[in-house]
C-alpha positions in Angstrom: 12.9 163.6 146.6 14.8 160.5 145.3 15.0 157.0 147.0 18.2 155.5 147.7 18.2 151.6 147.4 21.2 149.6 149.2 22.5 146.6 148.1 23.8 144.7 151.0 27.3 142.9 150.0 27.5 139.6 149.7 30.9 137.9 149.8 31.8 134.5 148.0 30.6 131.0 150.2 33.6 128.3 150.7 32.0 126.1 148.7 31.5 128.2 145.9 35.4 129.5 146.1 36.2 125.7 146.2 33.6 125.1 143.1 36.1 127.7 140.9 38.9 126.5 142.0 38.0 122.8 141.1 36.8 124.2 137.6 40.3 125.9 137.2 42.4 123.1 138.3 40.3 121.0 135.7 40.8 123.2 133.1 44.9 123.3 133.8 44.5 119.4 133.9 42.9 119.4 130.5 44.9 122.2 129.0 48.6 120.9 130.5 48.8 117.9 128.1 47.5 119.9 124.9 50.8 122.6 126.3 53.0 119.8 126.2 51.9 118.3 123.0 52.1 121.3 121.0 55.6 122.0 122.6 56.9 118.7 121.5 55.6 118.6 117.7 57.2 121.9 117.6 60.7 121.1 118.9 60.2 118.0 116.3 59.3 120.7 113.7 62.6 122.2 114.6 64.5 119.6 114.4 62.3 118.1 110.9 63.6 122.0 109.6 67.4 121.0 110.8 67.1 118.4 108.5 65.7 120.1 105.5 68.6 122.3 105.7 71.3 119.6 105.8 69.3 117.8 103.0 69.9 121.3 100.5 73.1 121.1 102.2 73.8 117.7 100.5 72.2 118.5 97.3 74.3 121.4 96.8 77.2 119.4 97.3 76.3 117.0 95.2 75.6 119.7 92.5 79.4 120.5 93.0 80.9 116.6 93.1 78.9 115.2 90.0 76.1 114.1 92.5 78.3 112.2 94.7 77.2 111.7 98.5 78.7 113.8 100.9 82.5 112.3 101.6 85.6 113.0 103.6 87.9 109.6 102.1 89.6 109.1 99.7 88.3 107.6 96.2 91.6 105.4 95.7 92.2 104.6 99.6 91.7 100.7 99.3 93.1 100.6 96.3 96.5 99.1 95.4 99.3 99.8 96.6 97.8 101.7 100.3 94.7 98.9 100.3 93.5 101.0 103.1 97.2 101.5 105.0 97.4 105.4 106.1 101.2 105.2 106.2 101.3 103.7 102.5 98.5 106.1 101.2 100.5 109.5 102.6 103.5 108.4 101.6 102.7 106.5 98.0 99.6 108.3 97.0 98.7 111.5 97.7 97.8 113.6 101.2 94.6 113.0 101.9 91.7 115.7 102.1 92.2 117.2 105.9 89.1 116.5 108.5 89.2 120.1 109.4 86.7 121.6 112.1 87.5 125.6 111.3 89.4 128.4 112.3 88.9 130.2 115.7 88.3 133.3 116.3 92.7 133.8 116.9 92.8 132.6 112.7 94.0 129.1 113.9 92.7 126.4 111.7 91.9 122.9 113.9 91.2 120.1 112.8 92.3 116.0 112.7 95.3 116.4 110.6 96.7 113.2 108.7 100.5 113.6 107.8 102.9 111.6 105.7 105.9 112.0 104.0 103.9 113.6 100.7 101.5 115.8 103.0 102.9 119.6 103.3 101.6 120.8 106.7 104.1 118.9 108.9 101.6 118.0 111.5 99.1 115.4 112.2 99.0 111.4 112.4 98.1 108.1 111.1 95.7 107.9 114.1 93.3 110.5 112.8 92.8 108.1 109.7 89.9 106.5 110.7 88.2 109.6 110.3 87.9 109.9 106.8 86.1 106.8 106.6 82.2 106.5 107.6 82.6 104.0 110.1 84.6 101.6 111.7 83.0 97.4 112.0 84.0 97.3 115.3 82.6 94.8 117.4 81.5 95.9 120.9 83.6 95.6 123.4 86.5 94.4 121.6 89.0 97.1 122.3 88.5 98.8 118.8 89.0 102.7 117.8 88.1 105.0 120.4 86.9 104.9 124.3 85.0 102.5 124.9 82.7 104.8 127.6 81.6 106.5 124.5 78.2 105.5 123.2 79.5 105.6 119.5 83.2 104.0 119.6 82.3 101.1 118.4 81.4 102.7 114.5 83.1 106.2 115.3 83.7 107.9 112.2 82.7 111.0 109.5 79.4 109.8 109.8 79.6 111.5 112.7 81.2 114.6 111.9 78.3 116.2 110.5 79.4 119.5 111.2 83.3 119.8 109.6 83.9 122.4 107.9 83.7 120.0 104.7 80.0 120.1 105.3 79.2 122.8 107.2 80.5 125.5 104.4 77.5 124.3 102.5 75.3 125.4 105.7 76.6 128.1 107.4 80.2 127.7 107.8 80.2 126.9 111.7 80.8 123.9 113.4 78.8 125.2 117.0 75.7 125.8 115.4 72.2 125.3 116.3 71.7 123.4 113.3 73.4 120.9 114.2 71.8 120.0 117.0 68.3 118.4 117.8 66.2 120.8 120.0 65.2 118.1 122.2 69.2 117.0 122.5 69.4 119.7 125.9 72.8 117.7 127.6 74.3 118.1 123.8 72.8 121.8 123.4 74.3 122.8 126.9 77.5 120.9 125.7 78.7 123.4 122.8 76.8 126.5 124.2 80.3 128.0 124.8 80.8 127.4 120.9 77.2 128.5 120.0 77.6 131.9 121.6 81.1 132.6 119.8 81.8 133.8 116.6 84.4 131.6 115.2 84.0 129.0 112.7 85.2 126.7 115.7 86.0 127.4 119.1 88.0 124.9 121.2 86.1 123.8 124.4 87.8 126.2 127.6 86.8 123.4 129.8 89.2 120.8 128.0 86.7 119.0 127.4 86.0 116.6 123.8 84.5 118.2 120.5 80.9 118.4 120.7 79.5 116.5 117.2 76.5 117.1 116.1 73.3 115.3 117.4 72.2 113.9 113.4 74.3 111.5 111.8 75.1 110.0 108.1 73.9 106.7 107.6 77.6 105.1 107.3 76.0 102.0 105.2 75.1 105.2 102.4 78.3 106.8 102.7 80.5 103.5 101.7 80.3 101.9 98.5 77.0 99.4 98.3 79.4 96.1 97.8 81.0 96.5 102.0 77.4 95.8 103.2 76.7 93.4 100.0 73.8 91.3 99.8 75.2 88.4 97.3 76.6 85.0 97.9 80.0 86.3 96.7 80.9 89.5 98.6 79.0 88.6 101.6 81.6 87.1 103.5 83.3 90.2 103.3 80.7 92.3 105.0 82.2 95.1 107.0 85.7 94.3 105.6 86.4 96.6 103.6 90.0 97.5 103.8 92.8 95.1 102.1 89.8 92.4 101.2 88.8 91.4 97.3 85.6 92.9 97.6 87.0 95.5 95.4 89.3 99.2 95.0 86.2 100.8 94.6 84.6 100.1 98.2 86.1 103.5 99.6 84.4 105.8 96.4 81.5 106.8 98.3 78.0 106.7 95.7 76.1 108.8 93.5 72.5 110.0 95.6 71.4 109.3 92.7 72.0 105.5 93.0 69.6 105.2 95.5 67.1 102.9 94.6 64.7 103.5 97.2 64.9 106.8 98.0 61.6 107.4 99.6 62.7 104.3 102.1 66.4 104.8 102.6 67.7 107.1 105.7 70.1 109.7 104.7 70.6 111.6 108.5 68.6 110.4 111.4 68.8 111.8 115.0 71.3 109.6 116.8 70.2 110.0 120.2 66.5 108.6 122.2 64.4 111.5 121.7 60.9 111.3 120.8 58.6 108.6 123.3 61.1 108.6 126.2 58.4 108.8 128.6 59.8 108.6 132.2 63.1 106.9 131.5 65.8 109.1 133.0 67.4 111.2 130.6 71.0 109.3 130.6 72.0 105.7 130.0 74.0 105.1 133.3 75.1 101.5 132.2 78.6 102.7 131.4 81.4 103.6 133.9 80.8 107.7 132.5 76.8 108.0 131.9 75.8 108.9 128.8 72.5 110.0 126.4 70.7 106.9 125.0 71.2 106.2 121.5 68.6 106.2 118.8 68.2 102.2 119.2 68.2 101.3 122.9 64.3 101.5 123.4 61.7 99.6 121.1 59.6 102.7 121.0 62.1 105.3 120.1 61.2 107.2 116.8 64.0 109.4 115.5 63.1 112.3 112.9 64.8 111.0 109.7 65.3 112.6 106.3 65.6 110.4 103.5 67.1 110.4 100.3 64.0 111.7 98.4 64.2 115.0 100.7 61.4 114.2 102.9 61.6 113.9 106.9 59.3 111.9 108.9 59.7 110.2 112.3 60.6 106.3 112.3 59.5 103.9 115.1 62.2 101.7 115.9 59.4 99.2 116.6 58.7 99.3 112.5 62.1 99.5 111.6 62.6 95.6 113.4 59.0 94.3 112.3 60.2 95.6 108.6 63.3 93.7 108.6 61.6 91.0 110.0 59.5 90.9 107.3 61.6 90.9 104.4 63.8 88.6 106.2 61.0 86.0 105.8 60.5 87.1 102.0 63.8 86.2 101.4 64.6 82.9 103.3 64.6 80.5 100.1 66.1 83.4 97.8 69.6 81.2 97.5 71.2 84.1 95.6 71.1 86.1 99.0 73.6 85.3 101.5 72.0 84.5 104.8 73.4 87.5 106.9 72.6 89.9 103.7 68.5 88.7 103.9 67.2 91.4 106.4 66.8 94.9 105.9 70.0 95.3 107.8 73.2 93.5 107.5 74.5 91.2 110.1 77.5 90.1 108.5 79.6 92.5 110.0 81.7 92.4 113.2 78.7 94.6 115.0 76.7 91.9 114.2 72.7 93.1 113.8 73.5 96.0 116.4 74.8 98.6 115.1 75.6 100.8 117.8 73.8 99.3 120.3 75.3 97.1 123.1 73.0 93.9 124.0 71.8 94.5 127.9 72.8 98.1 127.9 69.6 99.2 126.6 66.5 100.7 128.4 63.6 98.8 126.9 63.8 94.5 127.6 61.3 94.5 124.7 64.6 95.2 122.4 67.0 92.4 123.5 64.0 90.0 124.7 63.6 86.4 123.3 61.5 85.7 120.3 60.6 82.2 119.9 61.9 80.5 117.3 64.2 83.4 116.6 66.2 83.4 119.9 67.7 86.3 122.2 68.4 89.5 120.7 66.5 89.1 117.5 64.6 92.4 118.3 68.0 94.6 118.3 68.4 97.0 115.1 70.8 97.9 112.7 68.3 100.4 111.1 70.3 103.1 109.7 73.8 101.7 110.2 74.1 98.3 108.4 71.5 98.1 105.5 71.8 95.5 103.5 73.3 96.9 100.2 73.9 100.0 101.8 72.5 103.1 99.3 70.7 100.8 97.1 68.8 99.1 99.9 66.2 100.6 101.8 65.5 100.9 105.7 61.7 100.8 106.2 58.9 99.8 103.8 56.6 102.5 103.7 57.1 105.8 103.1 55.3 108.2 105.4 55.7 111.2 103.2 
């Protein structure tokens, strides 16, 4: 005879359920930040990958052009008889190479065409002449080139046009490609999704909106001849005035990669937006008539992903760049061979002052503009990457993270 043992069923008590829920909640609270950090780190790694691709492309470009840094500017644009004047250059010197965007699927070639008597294409205007040059040294709010509601209008030029045909042919031969947009640049990626999904070299925006340029941009200081941002007493008064000046006819001639004196401390390409360490900051800067993304130098704790001339990548804290600049200014204080505005890591002698693209008062972080005792207001604004003193011969940070 078999004996059957009956085990009565017992349900969880409310207290036991609450304990289980509490444990699960605690585990989620512990894991979520770790997951968020891992995801953030993965996006930064992807951005470094994009920058590495651009480094290889620029080194390949240099191999084809006697070690030259990428440029869209004619070497003799500022030489006589043109002295930087488009109409004179296009009628008396030559037709410049055009800033082309690429062919669409219908076979049409798009670009910023510059025209003149010596240009055979028959289309274009001298209004597009500035896009051939690294940047324009224009003071904020002065009504310079471009739209004042465009955050980059003060220095717009080929430094921003990383994905044009002259350079993207060394990457993937497409204007709209994810390699040109940082994975954290959600707004930029959404804005150019129409082109990323299209097979053409270039795709016109079906909404008729403006062209979506790359999240990354060259250091315009390193694209100009180093005399343009010289720290010497002789040339410093002409800083940021490369046209029709006595700085020399070679100021429009881009440097060679090998000219970099501090290749592990001079930035070549960086993220132009505030993408790292944003915390709870709003996605858009609403201090303008048309809200736009924050730029990399509008917050003291910003840390853009950067590519250096030696090919390494790292995050560079804006706070670190500001502090490094102050140390160099102090070291050069008694150097009488340098002009006062050229003694820091970035040049104060241009129409942009010390601010680069940054417009004082429009930033998110008050630390950027706060007065510093003995130095003055706005002393923590930064021309990092943009106004590097002595251009490619200078440096943007004092210690490489390589």
